[in-house]
N, C-alpha and C positions, 0 to 999 in steps of 0.2 A: 236209164239206158241199160240194156242187156246185150252182152256180146256172146253169141253162141259159137263155140269152137266146133270144128269138124269132128266127126267120130274118130276116136283114137288119135286125137291131136297130140303132137309131141310136147313133152314138158318144157322144152326150150322155147317153143312157140307161145305156150301159155305164159311163161315167165316174161317173155318179151312184151306181150300185151299188158300184163300187170305193171311192168316197169314204165311203160308210156303213160298209163293212167296215173300212177303215183308221182311221176316226174312232173305232171301238170297240176299237182296239188289236190288230187282226188283220191278217194279210197276205192280199192277193189275188193269185192266179196266173191269168193269162189264157191261154187256149188258143183261138186264132182260126182257124176253118176257113173254107172258101170262103163258107159261108152262115150257120153258127151259131157263136156265141162262147160258150165255157164259162168260168165264173169259179170257180176253186177257192178255198175259204176255208181258210186255215191258222191254227190256234189254237183257243181255247175257243169253240166255236160257241154255247154258252149265252148269250154276250154279245149275240147277235143275235136271241134268242127273241122279243123284243117290238118288233122293228124293222119288221115287216110287209114284208120284202123281196119276198115273193111278189106284193105288190100294186103294186110299183113299175113304171114304164113299161118295156115291152118284155121283162119277165121272163116266161119261159114256165113253168118249174117249178123246184123245189128237190129235190135228191136227196141223201140222207144216205149217206155212205161208211163202211163198217164197218171197212175195213182201217186199220191203224195208219200205214202209209205212204200218203202223199197224192200228192206230186209224181211219184212213180214209178208211180203207178196209171194204168191205161188209162182209167179213168173220168174222171180229171182231164185227160188228154191223149189223146183217141181216136186221133189220127193217129200212125203210127209215127215215131219220132225218127230222124234221120240225123245221124251224127257225122262231121264232116270232119276228117281227119288228113292234113296235107300236101296232096298232089294226089289223094288217094283219099277215098271216102265209105263209111262203114260203116252199113248199114241195109238196108231192103227193096229187092228187085230187083237187089241186087249180092251178090257173094261176095268177101270179103276174106281174104287169106292173109297171116298173120304168120309168118315163118320165120327161123331162125337158131340159134345155139348157146345152150345153157342159160347159159353163162358166157363173157364176153369173156376170152380167155386171152392173146392177143398181137395185134399189128397184122397180121402175115401171116395168122394163122388167121382173123381177122374179115374182112379184105378178100377173102380167097379165098372164104369162105362167102357174103359179100354179093354178090359178082359172080355166083356160081353161082345163088343163089336168085332174083336179079333176072332173069337170063337165062331161068329156067324159069317166071317169071310171078308171083313173090311181090310183094306191095304194100308190106309193112313188114318191116324188119329187126329181129328181137328179139335181145336180148343182155343178160345180167345183169352189172351192175357191182358191185352189192351182193347177196351171196348169203346169205340166212338159212338156215342148215343145221342139221340135227338134232344133229350133233356139233360141238362147238366147235373140234375139230381138223381139220375138213374145210375145203377151199378156200372162203374167204369173199368172193372177188371182188377186182378191182383198184381198186375205188373210183373216184375222179375220173379216174384214168388210163384206166379202162375207158370212162368217159363221153366222154373226149376221142377215143378210138378210134372210138366210135359216131358222133361228129360227123364224123370223117375219112371213115368209110365212107359217110355221107350225102353229103358233099361230092363224093366220087369216083364214087358210083353213082346218086345222086338218090333213093335209097330213104329214105322216112320211117323214123324209129327209135322203138323203145319199150323201156323198161327198168323194172325193179321198183325202187320206193323203199321203204325200211324205216322211216324216221323223218323228222321235219321237216327235219333237217340234210341228209339225202340228197335230199329233195324240192327244197330250195332250190338244191342243187348241180345236180341233174338238169335243172332248168328252163333252165339256160344251154346245154344240149347236145342234148336230145332233143325229139321232137315229141309223144310220148305217154308217160304214166307208168302203171305197173301197181301195183295194190295186191294183194299175194299172199294166198293162202289163210290164212296165219298172222296176217295183219294185217287181215283183213276186219272185225273188230270193234275195231280200234285207233281209237277214236272221235276222238281228238285228231288223228291223221293224216288221217282222213277229212275232218274239218273244215278242216284245213290245205289239202288238195287242193281242197276245195270253195271256198276263198277264192281260187283261181286260175281261169283259163279254159282251162287245159291239158286236152286230152282224157285221160280216165282209163279204164283197163281194170280192172274190179273183179272179182276172182276169188272164187268161192264158197268159204267155209271148209270144211275137210274134214269137219266134223260139223254144219254149219249147215243149218237148214231153209230153204226158199225164202222164207218170210216174213221170217226173220232177214236173209237176203241182200238182199232188197228194202228192208228198213229200213236196212241199211248204205248202200245207194245213196241212200236218203232223206237221210242225213246230208250227203252231198256236194251233192245237189240243193238242199237247204234253205239252204246257204251261198251259192248263186248260180251254181254250175258245172253247166250243163245237158249237158255233153259227156261223158256216162257210157255206157260199154259194159260189159255183163255177160259173164262167162266161166265156163262150167261146166267144171270140171277134175277131176271125180270126187270121190266122198265115201267116207268110211271105213265099211266094213261088215265082216262076218265072213269074207268071201272073201279067200283068200291067193294065188290064182293071178295076180292083177294087183296093181299097186301101190295102186290105189284102184278103186272101182266107178263107171264112167261112168254118170251118171244122165241118159240122153237124154230121159226124160220131163220133165225140168226145162225143156228147151227149149220143148216144147209148152205146159207150164203157164205159163211166163213170157210166152209170146206171147199168152196169154189174159188175163193179169193186168196186164201192163206194156207201155208203149210203147217201152221202151229196147231197143236192139239187143242181141243175144246171140250170142256165138261159143262154140266148144268147143275145149278143149285135150286132144286124145287122147293126147299124149305123157305128161303127168303123170297122166292117168287110168289108163293101162295100165302104164307103166313098162317096156314091152317093145316094141322098135322094130317088129317085124313085126305087132303088133296095131294099130299106129297108122293105116295106110292104110284098113283096113275100118271102123274107128271114125270116121275122118274122113269117109268116104263116107256112113256112116249119119247123122252129124251134119247134113250138108247135106240129106239126104233128109228128116229130121224137121223141118227149117225153120231151122237155124242160119244166121246172117248171115255166117259165116266160120269159120276155124279158126286156131289158133296151134299150130305144130309145131316141134319141135327138129330142127335139121339140123346136121351136123358133118362136116368133111372127113376126120376120123380118129377116129371114135367110140371105138375101143378105147384111145385115149390121152387122151380128154377128161378134164378136171379135175372135171367135174360132169355126172352123168346121161348118160354115154355109152351105157348100155344101152337108153335109150329114144330115142336120136337117129337120124334117118334119114341114110343115105349119099346122095350126090348122085343116083345112078341111081334109087334108090327114091323120092326126092322128085320127080324128073322124071316118073316113071310116075304118081305120085299126082296131080300137076298135070294130066296128060293126062286122067286119069279124071275130075277135077273139072270140066274143060272140057266133057267129054261130058255130065255131070250138069247143068251150068249151062245148056246148050242145051235139054235136055229140060224143065227147069223155067223156061225163059225168064228166066234171071237173068244179069246181066252179070259176066263174069270176064275181065279184060283178059289 
């Protein structure tokens, strides 16, 4: 349920509506624009059936919301959300680039990559310290040592950092070192982890599960939002289909759909979507053209020796060319790319 207040509604009237909602055991979520305030009702709306809220002072109308997700819905929050990470902002009118290796392997490797991607215009350094892998025998990451190296890279380059967390212990550890955490595709419906992230204020990148519908994805975001963390960015990283030429199938239509259904920023990961490095630049350009707020790409100084996902990682010269292309696109679309 959404309660739309009249333009320039008095604060006293808004507070009265909120009080009625909360007195009936429900939660009120305020979205205040320049002229109109929208009050989203979270909980069993039948408890308000006989409260005649539509007759209260300065109430314009009541709208029923059919989607199971509320706080992630554009109906609840008409204005697009901007998520601040360090000294950059992810949202409308900007293009954010997250770049770095799939896995943190060593200090020399990470600092070399960090310095290069910063020079070429990246805003955040990505790097995995905990690596959930299909095979238990594959490289699983450096753990806390990888986090320490990310903090060192931040201190030396000024780049904000993002890493994936796989459970609550990893989350608690990561909060000491990085600026943003990532919930990977395999953990999109790890509800306990989503709730734990929701109980922090750390910005979170929520990747779409490889077989998840958009509705399921937005409901996963709802878990984080409902716990109080509003700093959520979505990431389309490809879904599993019958096609075998690429690692996954990049669903660019998801960007357009999310933009109509939700206020949350959305970026695209063309590296995991394709699994092939030379497909990454055209998919990245397409993502920006369809309206994505940014991209996350894998970059490595020596992909042929990478301990994880070398085949989809860009070399420095290819990343530099991609950034030049994105700068051209950003000017055409009047979007800021530092």
